[in-house]
C-alpha positions in Angstrom: 6.9 -9.4 18.6 5.7 -10.0 22.1 2.1 -9.5 23.3 1.6 -7.6 26.6 1.8 -11.0 28.5 5.1 -11.7 26.7 3.7 -14.4 24.4 5.2 -14.3 20.9 3.1 -13.9 17.9 4.2 -13.6 14.3 3.6 -10.4 12.4 1.6 -10.5 9.2 2.0 -8.5 6.1 -0.9 -10.3 4.4 -2.9 -7.5 3.0 -6.0 -7.6 0.9 -5.3 -8.5 -2.8 -5.8 -4.8 -3.9 -3.0 -3.5 -1.6 0.5 -3.3 -2.7 3.7 -3.1 -0.7 6.4 -0.4 -1.0 8.7 -3.2 -2.4 6.3 -4.0 -5.2 5.9 -0.3 -6.0 9.6 0.4 -6.1 10.1 -2.7 -8.3 7.8 -1.5 -10.9 9.1 2.1 -10.8 12.7 0.8 -11.3 11.9 0.1 -15.0 10.4 3.5 -15.7 12.8 6.0 -13.9 12.5 8.7 -16.5 8.7 8.7 -16.8 6.5 11.1 -15.0 4.8 9.7 -12.0 1.1 10.6 -11.6 -1.2 9.8 -8.7 -4.9 10.0 -9.0 -7.6 10.0 -6.3 -11.2 11.1 -6.0 -11.6 11.3 -9.8 -8.6 13.6 -10.4 -4.9 13.6 -10.9 -2.6 15.2 -8.3 -1.2 18.6 -9.4 2.1 18.7 -11.2 3.9 20.5 -8.3 3.0 17.8 -5.7 5.6 17.1 -3.0 6.4 14.0 -1.0 6.4 15.9 2.3 6.9 13.0 4.7 7.7 9.3 4.8 6.9 7.4 8.0 7.7 3.8 8.7 6.0 2.0 11.6 5.7 -1.4 13.1 2.3 -2.0 14.7 1.0 -4.4 17.3 -2.7 -4.5 17.9 -5.7 -6.5 19.1 -8.5 -6.8 16.6 -12.2 -6.8 17.4 -12.1 -10.6 17.9 -9.3 -10.2 20.5 -6.8 -11.7 18.0 -3.3 -10.3 18.2 -2.2 -8.6 15.0 1.2 -7.2 13.9 2.3 -5.5 10.7 4.6 -3.0 9.2 3.3 0.0 7.3 4.9 2.8 5.3 3.0 6.2 5.1 3.9 8.5 2.3 2.4 12.0 2.5 1.6 13.8 -0.7 1.0 17.5 -0.7 -1.3 18.1 -3.7 -0.2 21.5 -4.9 0.8 23.2 -8.1 3.7 25.6 -7.6 6.6 27.0 -9.4 5.4 25.8 -12.8 6.9 22.3 -12.0 6.0 19.1 -13.9 5.1 15.8 -12.2 8.2 14.2 -10.7 9.6 11.2 -12.4 9.3 7.7 -11.0 13.1 7.8 -10.5 13.0 10.9 -8.3 10.1 9.4 -6.2 12.2 6.2 -5.8 15.2 8.3 -4.8 13.2 10.0 -2.1 12.1 6.7 -0.7 15.8 5.5 -1.0 17.0 8.5 0.9 14.5 7.8 3.7 15.6 4.1 3.7 19.2 5.3 4.4 18.0 6.8 7.7 15.0 4.7 8.6 14.5 0.9 8.4 12.1 0.2 5.5 10.5 -3.2 5.3 10.0 -4.0 1.5 6.9 -6.0 2.5 5.4 -3.1 4.4 1.8 -2.1 3.8 1.7 1.1 1.8 -0.6 4.0 2.7 -0.7 7.4 1.1 -1.7 10.4 3.1 -3.0 13.1 0.7 -4.0 16.7 1.2 -3.9 20.0 -0.7 -2.8 21.8 2.5 -6.3 22.9 3.2 -8.5 19.9 3.4 -7.8 17.2 6.0 -5.4 14.4 5.1 -7.2 11.5 3.4 -5.8 7.9 3.7 -5.4 5.9 0.5 -4.2 2.6 -0.6 -2.4 2.3 -4.0 -3.2 0.2 -7.0 -0.4 -1.5 -9.0 1.2 1.2 -11.3 0.1 1.3 -14.9 2.3 2.7 -17.7 0.3 4.6 -20.2 1.3 7.1 -22.8 4.9 7.5 -21.5 3.6 8.1 -17.9 3.4 5.9 -14.8 -0.1 6.2 -13.2 -1.0 5.1 -9.7 -4.6 5.1 -8.7 -5.2 5.9 -5.0 -8.4 4.8 -3.4 -9.8 5.5 0.0 -8.5 3.1 2.7 -11.7 1.8 4.4 -11.9 0.2 7.9 -12.6 -3.5 8.1 -13.2 -6.2 10.6 -10.2 -8.6 10.3 -12.0 -11.6 11.9 -14.9 -11.2 9.4 -12.5 -10.7 6.5 -10.7 -13.9 7.4 -14.0 -15.8 7.6 -15.1 -14.5 4.2 -11.8 -15.7 2.6 -12.3 -19.1 4.2 -15.9 -19.2 3.0 -14.8 -18.4 -0.6 -12.2 -21.0 -0.5 -14.6 -23.6 0.8 -17.3 -22.8 -1.8 -14.9 -22.8 -4.7 -12.3 -25.3 -4.0 -13.9 -28.2 -2.2 -12.4 -31.7 -2.2 -10.2 -32.7 -5.1 -11.6 -34.7 -8.0 -10.3 -38.1 -8.8 -7.5 -36.5 -10.9 -6.2 -34.7 -7.9 -7.3 -31.3 -9.1 -9.6 -29.1 -6.9 -13.2 -28.7 -8.1 -12.6 -25.1 -9.3 -9.3 -25.9 -11.1 
């Protein structure tokens, strides 16, 4: 992807360790198609009649606060947290089929960052990241947590500091000090 001065820079889908991609999510759901899919956020579970109201795919190019070019793909899945028509939670298979139908019309990068937009139709949309799904009691549970802003240069520096403090030079046996 070119920068405004036509220099090329590589996109990055390196997300924090607690972010999952759409590909990872669909891979887990594939083994549990008939199980109800429940999302939780803010200490409660979405209502059984929730809808996937919109799926958006985007490729982003940006400059971070350190003037570093950034590029990534992201998939936004909008959940309407309502209880209507006496419905039950949709199955993991139905959710995957919805994403599949979108993928038939819109290019979806399996490594795309995944963001959920959640609202009950009254309160403003809240942005969430998703945890890795857990299967419990015959249901698939996905915990959504608020997507906070961050400073990418600081985040990269913190990762490097952690690596330097943990894994210094290799010992005589070739293993790093923390290994």
